[in-house]
Rosetta silent file (secondary structure, phi, psi, omega in degrees, C-alpha in Angstrom):
SEQUENCE: MTHAEGWGAMTKKLVWERGSGRVRRGAVALTGGLLLAAATTACAGAESAKAGEAVSVEVQPASVGKTTGAAPAVMMTRAADAPLVGLYAHLAGTLVVTEGDCVGVKAAQSGELVPIGWGHGWSAREENGRTAVYDADGRLLGREGDRVGLGGGFAGGFDGHPCATGQVFSANDSQATRG
SCORE:     score description
SCORE:     0.000 S_00000001
   1 L     0.000  136.067 -178.037  -49.633   25.423  -25.759 S_00000001
   2 L   -81.952  167.989  176.229  -49.080   25.740  -29.475 S_00000001
   3 H   -56.871  -47.700 -179.069  -45.658   25.895  -31.165 S_00000001
   4 H   -62.488  -41.707  177.922  -46.030   29.611  -31.708 S_00000001
   5 H   -62.915  -40.624  179.807  -46.949   30.224  -28.108 S_00000001
   6 H   -65.207  -41.904  178.494  -44.062   28.263  -26.889 S_00000001
   7 H   -62.598  -40.855  179.803  -41.673   30.139  -29.223 S_00000001
   8 H   -66.478  -39.167  179.930  -43.032   33.477  -28.086 S_00000001
   9 H   -62.269  -42.689 -175.763  -42.679   32.495  -24.373 S_00000001
  10 H   -65.641  -42.967 -176.483  -39.083   31.387  -25.070 S_00000001
  11 H   -65.114  -41.637  176.439  -38.290   34.579  -26.966 S_00000001
  12 H   -60.532  -39.010 -178.886  -39.690   36.722  -24.089 S_00000001
  13 H   -68.755  -36.734  176.959  -37.625   34.779  -21.665 S_00000001
  14 H   -66.766  -45.077  177.662  -34.439   35.236  -23.745 S_00000001
  15 H   -62.465  -41.754  179.786  -35.117   38.989  -24.064 S_00000001
  16 H   -63.641  -37.271 -177.951  -35.845   39.290  -20.376 S_00000001
  17 L   -87.844    2.130 -171.241  -32.593   37.419  -19.422 S_00000001
  18 H   -61.023  -33.343 -178.779  -30.466   39.275  -21.953 S_00000001
  19 H   -66.321  -32.010 -177.356  -28.987   41.602  -19.283 S_00000001
  20 H   -90.489    5.772  179.799  -27.670   38.663  -17.273 S_00000001
  21 H   -62.381  -35.172  179.637  -26.189   36.999  -20.412 S_00000001
  22 H   -61.718  -42.395  179.113  -22.721   38.451  -19.800 S_00000001
  23 H   -64.522  -46.312  179.541  -22.445   36.806  -16.449 S_00000001
  24 H   -63.120  -44.477  178.342  -23.560   33.478  -17.905 S_00000001
  25 H   -62.310  -37.108  177.194  -21.232   33.738  -20.866 S_00000001
  26 H   -66.683  -40.050  176.960  -18.332   34.501  -18.550 S_00000001
  27 H   -63.647  -40.730  177.605  -19.161   31.593  -16.370 S_00000001
  28 H   -67.816  -40.120  175.601  -19.362   29.304  -19.400 S_00000001
  29 H   -61.954  -44.111  178.345  -16.087   30.626  -20.740 S_00000001
  30 H   -60.108  -46.108  179.212  -14.397   30.170  -17.371 S_00000001
  31 H   -60.934  -48.368 -178.141  -15.794   26.614  -17.071 S_00000001
  32 H   -66.318  -34.624  178.680  -14.639   25.761  -20.563 S_00000001
  33 H   -70.195  -38.055  174.371  -11.195   27.135  -19.962 S_00000001
  34 H   -62.063  -43.358  177.769  -10.846   25.096  -16.742 S_00000001
  35 H   -61.777  -44.964  178.288  -11.968   21.936  -18.579 S_00000001
  36 H   -60.802  -43.583  177.755   -9.417   22.640  -21.358 S_00000001
  37 H   -65.323  -36.814  178.870   -6.664   23.149  -18.834 S_00000001
  38 H   -68.580  -40.014  179.937   -7.551   20.003  -16.995 S_00000001
  39 H   -67.086  -41.112 -179.281   -7.600   17.958  -20.236 S_00000001
  40 H   -64.601  -41.547  176.763   -4.242   19.407  -21.309 S_00000001
  41 H   -63.574  -41.090 -176.304   -2.704   18.614  -17.940 S_00000001
  42 H   -68.017  -33.241  176.688   -4.057   15.065  -17.975 S_00000001
  43 H   -84.163  -12.427 -172.541   -2.622   14.446  -21.442 S_00000001
  44 H   -56.523  -37.938 -178.958    0.721   16.114  -20.869 S_00000001
  45 L   -81.077  -10.576 -174.909    2.320   12.920  -19.711 S_00000001
  46 L  -106.245   18.785 -179.648    0.796   10.881  -22.571 S_00000001
  47 L   -73.769  143.181  178.064    2.334   12.868  -25.423 S_00000001
  48 L   -67.408  138.504  178.092    4.007   10.894  -28.193 S_00000001
  49 L   -65.242  152.399  178.761    7.793   11.127  -28.248 S_00000001
  50 L   -79.576  153.192  177.262    9.185   13.137  -31.159 S_00000001
  51 L   -51.249  136.099  174.407   10.853   11.447  -34.069 S_00000001
  52 L    86.673   -6.130  177.540   14.442   10.610  -33.467 S_00000001
  53 L   -92.526  131.728  175.106   14.180   10.679  -29.634 S_00000001
  54 L   -82.173  143.152  178.992   14.987    7.452  -27.904 S_00000001
  55 L  -108.309  115.434 -178.947   12.695    6.295  -25.079 S_00000001
  56 L   -88.807  122.984 -175.899   14.595    4.671  -22.254 S_00000001
  57 L  -138.134  130.649  173.732   12.652    1.888  -20.507 S_00000001
  58 L   -88.666  123.118 -179.602   14.020   -0.678  -18.075 S_00000001
  59 L  -130.895  134.419  179.710   12.712   -4.179  -18.868 S_00000001
  60 L   -77.064  132.460 -179.345   13.704   -7.421  -17.253 S_00000001
  61 H   -59.804  -21.956 -178.018   14.870  -10.088  -19.825 S_00000001
  62 H   -72.345  -17.209 -176.923   12.686  -12.741  -18.170 S_00000001
  63 H   -87.764    5.799 -174.137    9.593  -10.842  -19.319 S_00000001
  64 L   -88.899  136.412  177.618   10.382  -11.212  -23.034 S_00000001
  65 L   -81.046  161.934 -179.923    8.378  -13.542  -25.184 S_00000001
  66 L  -125.488  145.578  176.193    9.942  -16.000  -27.639 S_00000001
  67 L   -64.589  134.276 -175.649    8.900  -16.972  -31.107 S_00000001
  68 L   -82.150  -24.142  179.552    7.244  -20.328  -30.966 S_00000001
  69 L    77.861   -6.183 -179.347    8.193  -21.252  -34.570 S_00000001
  70 L   -71.892  -30.072  176.991    4.886  -23.065  -34.943 S_00000001
  71 L  -153.568  157.426  175.464    3.655  -20.324  -37.334 S_00000001
  72 L   -62.448  147.262  179.547    4.859  -17.066  -38.717 S_00000001
  73 L   -66.078  139.642 -178.351    4.106  -14.051  -36.426 S_00000001
  74 E  -102.182  135.183  176.353    0.908  -12.292  -37.290 S_00000001
  75 L  -118.702  141.555  169.391    0.464   -8.499  -37.324 S_00000001
  76 E   -85.872  117.806  177.491   -2.758   -6.488  -37.304 S_00000001
  77 E  -120.315  146.312  175.788   -2.280   -3.713  -39.896 S_00000001
  78 L   -70.040  151.281  173.999   -4.563   -0.862  -40.946 S_00000001
  79 L   -72.365  154.566 -179.489   -5.919   -0.857  -44.500 S_00000001
  80 L   -52.529  -39.893 -177.512   -4.312    1.618  -46.902 S_00000001
  81 L   -94.511    9.219 -178.896   -7.390    3.823  -46.956 S_00000001
  82 L   -71.015  136.163 -178.299   -8.106    3.593  -43.194 S_00000001
  83 L   -68.560  141.496  179.866   -8.244    7.028  -41.567 S_00000001
  84 L   -99.763  109.315 -178.114   -5.317    7.726  -39.241 S_00000001
  85 L   -75.789  138.888  175.967   -6.699    9.173  -36.027 S_00000001
  86 L   -75.795   88.550 -178.678   -4.568   11.761  -34.262 S_00000001
  87 L  -111.078  137.655 -170.852   -3.824    9.920  -31.101 S_00000001
  88 L  -122.139   22.487  178.859   -0.995   11.164  -28.823 S_00000001
  89 E   -81.353  164.397 -179.623   -0.551    8.545  -26.107 S_00000001
  90 E  -127.447  131.546  177.836    2.753    6.824  -25.681 S_00000001
  91 E  -116.630  112.657  177.627    3.221    3.033  -25.068 S_00000001
  92 E  -106.496  141.807  179.688    6.618    1.903  -23.883 S_00000001
  93 E   175.352 -158.455 -175.723    7.494   -1.767  -23.515 S_00000001
  94 E  -114.505  130.725  177.799    9.130   -4.854  -25.002 S_00000001
  95 E   -70.551  121.181 -172.117    8.335   -6.162  -28.445 S_00000001
  96 E  -131.598  161.370  168.161    6.914   -9.698  -28.017 S_00000001
  97 E  -114.419  119.855 -176.637    5.254  -12.492  -29.901 S_00000001
  98 L   -71.461  172.499  175.041    2.277  -13.904  -27.958 S_00000001
  99 L   -58.992  -27.713  176.154    1.348  -17.527  -27.512 S_00000001
 100 L   -87.919   17.018 -178.787   -1.091  -17.023  -30.410 S_00000001
 101 L    56.204   39.396  174.295    1.896  -15.895  -32.565 S_00000001
 102 E  -104.250  137.331 -179.690    0.695  -12.270  -32.676 S_00000001
 103 E   -80.100  123.449 -176.845    3.143   -9.391  -32.587 S_00000001
 104 E  -146.882 -165.878  178.879    2.428   -7.125  -29.568 S_00000001
 105 E  -132.599  126.351  173.885    4.068   -5.176  -26.783 S_00000001
 106 E   -87.089  115.842 -171.889    4.453   -6.086  -23.177 S_00000001
 107 E   -62.917  135.862 -178.442    3.819   -2.767  -21.452 S_00000001
 108 L   -66.415  -38.917 -177.866    6.705   -1.541  -19.351 S_00000001
 109 L   -77.703  -46.714 -171.594    4.476   -0.058  -16.576 S_00000001
 110 L   -97.954  -22.920 -173.254    1.770   -2.684  -16.169 S_00000001
 111 L    76.715    9.083  178.122    3.441   -5.795  -17.636 S_00000001
 112 L   -80.795  147.861  172.333    0.289   -6.460  -19.656 S_00000001
 113 E   -80.964  124.423 -174.812    0.458   -7.852  -23.197 S_00000001
 114 E  -114.531  121.103  176.882   -0.994   -5.180  -25.465 S_00000001
 115 E   -69.172  139.299 -178.183   -2.269   -5.990  -28.928 S_00000001
 116 E  -115.676  132.582  167.626   -0.976   -3.487  -31.558 S_00000001
 117 E   -89.689  103.172 -175.055   -2.667   -2.178  -34.645 S_00000001
 118 E   -83.807  161.646  178.559    0.305   -1.448  -36.905 S_00000001
 119 L   -67.189  160.088  175.270    0.288    1.022  -39.794 S_00000001
 120 L   -58.212  128.955  178.374   -0.438   -0.060  -43.322 S_00000001
 121 L    96.146  -12.910  175.647    2.591   -1.679  -44.873 S_00000001
 122 L   -67.180  155.312 -176.857    4.327   -2.711  -41.621 S_00000001
 123 E  -149.093  158.852  177.355    5.609   -6.279  -41.616 S_00000001
 124 E  -128.785  141.278  171.602    7.107   -8.982  -39.453 S_00000001
 125 E  -145.507  159.152  179.501    9.551  -11.724  -40.432 S_00000001
 126 E   -88.957  129.914  179.155   11.652  -14.200  -38.614 S_00000001
 127 E  -135.509  121.914 -177.205   15.348  -13.513  -38.517 S_00000001
 128 L    45.763   43.969  171.928   17.769  -15.805  -36.590 S_00000001
 129 L    85.267   -1.504  179.544   14.984  -17.262  -34.502 S_00000001
 130 E  -123.150  144.715  175.256   13.494  -13.877  -33.501 S_00000001
 131 E   -80.566  136.278  178.838   10.662  -11.931  -35.124 S_00000001
 132 E  -114.389  141.424 -178.949   11.721   -8.635  -36.556 S_00000001
 133 E  -113.299  132.288 -178.718    9.313   -5.787  -37.209 S_00000001
 134 E  -120.432  140.721  178.079    9.703   -3.407  -40.152 S_00000001
 135 L   -79.530 -179.438 -171.747    7.890   -0.164  -40.913 S_00000001
 136 L   -67.382  -15.858  177.487    6.199    0.607  -44.223 S_00000001
 137 L   -92.991    0.224 -177.804    9.563    2.058  -45.589 S_00000001
 138 L    86.312    8.461  179.770   11.427   -1.133  -44.750 S_00000001
 139 L   -86.411  138.332 -178.802   13.240    0.277  -41.708 S_00000001
 140 E   -68.817  123.394  171.138   13.733   -2.049  -38.731 S_00000001
 141 E   -83.810  -46.090 -178.520   11.728   -1.014  -35.680 S_00000001
 142 E   171.669  174.495 -178.692   13.079   -3.825  -33.568 S_00000001
 143 E  -116.849  162.119  172.052   13.302   -7.552  -32.867 S_00000001
 144 L   -44.255  128.012 -178.862   11.607   -9.617  -30.167 S_00000001
 145 L    95.969  -14.782  179.497   13.003   -8.527  -26.821 S_00000001
 146 L   -78.671  145.271  173.030   13.885   -5.018  -27.965 S_00000001
 147 E   -78.339  134.578 -179.241   12.490   -2.049  -26.001 S_00000001
 148 E  -135.271  160.591  173.421   10.214    0.076  -28.130 S_00000001
 149 E  -129.867  127.034 -178.672    8.167    3.237  -27.737 S_00000001
 150 E  -119.700  135.357  175.621    5.025    3.595  -29.811 S_00000001
 151 E   -96.544  141.723  178.736    3.016    6.736  -30.387 S_00000001
 152 E   155.187 -134.561  177.104   -0.724    6.395  -30.899 S_00000001
 153 E   176.235  173.275 -178.615   -3.638    5.358  -28.727 S_00000001
 154 E   -80.345  124.424 -176.168   -6.310    2.831  -27.999 S_00000001
 155 L  -145.520  163.704  177.103   -8.779    2.667  -30.933 S_00000001
 156 L   -91.101 -166.474  176.731  -11.148    0.315  -32.633 S_00000001
 157 L   108.393   -0.077 -174.669  -11.172   -0.997  -36.158 S_00000001
 158 L  -121.505   14.504  178.857   -9.710   -4.491  -35.515 S_00000001
 159 L   -49.669  132.495  178.278  -12.910   -6.295  -34.389 S_00000001
 160 L    83.514   -7.240  175.637  -12.801  -10.014  -35.231 S_00000001
 161 L   -72.761  135.699 -177.289   -9.037  -10.127  -35.812 S_00000001
 162 L   -62.886  -20.274 -178.805   -7.515  -13.135  -34.000 S_00000001
 163 L   -91.776   -7.111  176.763   -4.841  -10.953  -32.505 S_00000001
 164 L   -81.606   71.808 -176.574   -7.318   -8.416  -31.117 S_00000001
 165 L   -89.334    5.149 -179.887   -7.442  -10.147  -27.676 S_00000001
 166 L  -170.895 -156.618  178.856   -8.080   -6.947  -25.787 S_00000001
 167 L   -75.206  124.675 -171.731   -8.097   -3.264  -26.266 S_00000001
 168 L   -87.597  129.008  167.437   -5.916   -2.517  -29.377 S_00000001
 169 E   -88.244  115.319  177.678   -3.278    0.214  -29.348 S_00000001
 170 E   -82.065  111.938 -172.904   -3.233    1.796  -32.761 S_00000001
 171 E   -86.595  130.256  175.758    0.344    2.843  -33.450 S_00000001
 172 E  -100.829  -32.378  178.889    0.957    6.038  -35.375 S_00000001
 173 E  -156.358  169.967 -174.274    4.700    6.293  -34.957 S_00000001
 174 E  -151.922  161.221  170.868    7.521    4.522  -33.158 S_00000001
 175 E  -144.628  124.260 -179.991   10.990    4.770  -31.736 S_00000001
 176 E   -86.824  145.929  176.350   13.122    1.709  -30.979 S_00000001
 177 E  -131.501   65.653 -174.831   15.327    1.618  -27.904 S_00000001
 178 L   -59.523  147.753  175.298   17.261   -1.618  -28.519 S_00000001
 179 L   157.848    0.000    0.000   19.357   -2.966  -25.825 S_00000001
């Protein structure tokens, strides 16, 4: 069959099925609507907390990491020109420094150490024997052992970084819940 013959056969089939197109379009629209509703429902519990809202999380003090003092804490940060992906998951947990001296979060739900990709300009420094994390504007997010809530999601872009020991949570915003 030549290209023209194939095109002609396809055109005839489309014309012949035109009358049943409304039913198909309706089914496609219904299926799309159901998929959208399912996705919205699945993500409803993973929405990032709004700025200024505190996130309450119960964390046992025994699960908190301690600064080893062997080296300054290391943070993975995005480059200034790195695109900021609109991720809306929420990670609640305790700010920790890992055995590799990387700043991360011990997840409140799973207890796993989660490597964090911090925003451009974020920094960590040692204060009174504990690592403190500051945002790009110099505001304190929290210190080791503080409960924090981070908005963002799991994303790439940190391959090869020594702190990228697992799936990296890319933080877009944060709320501290010290205590």
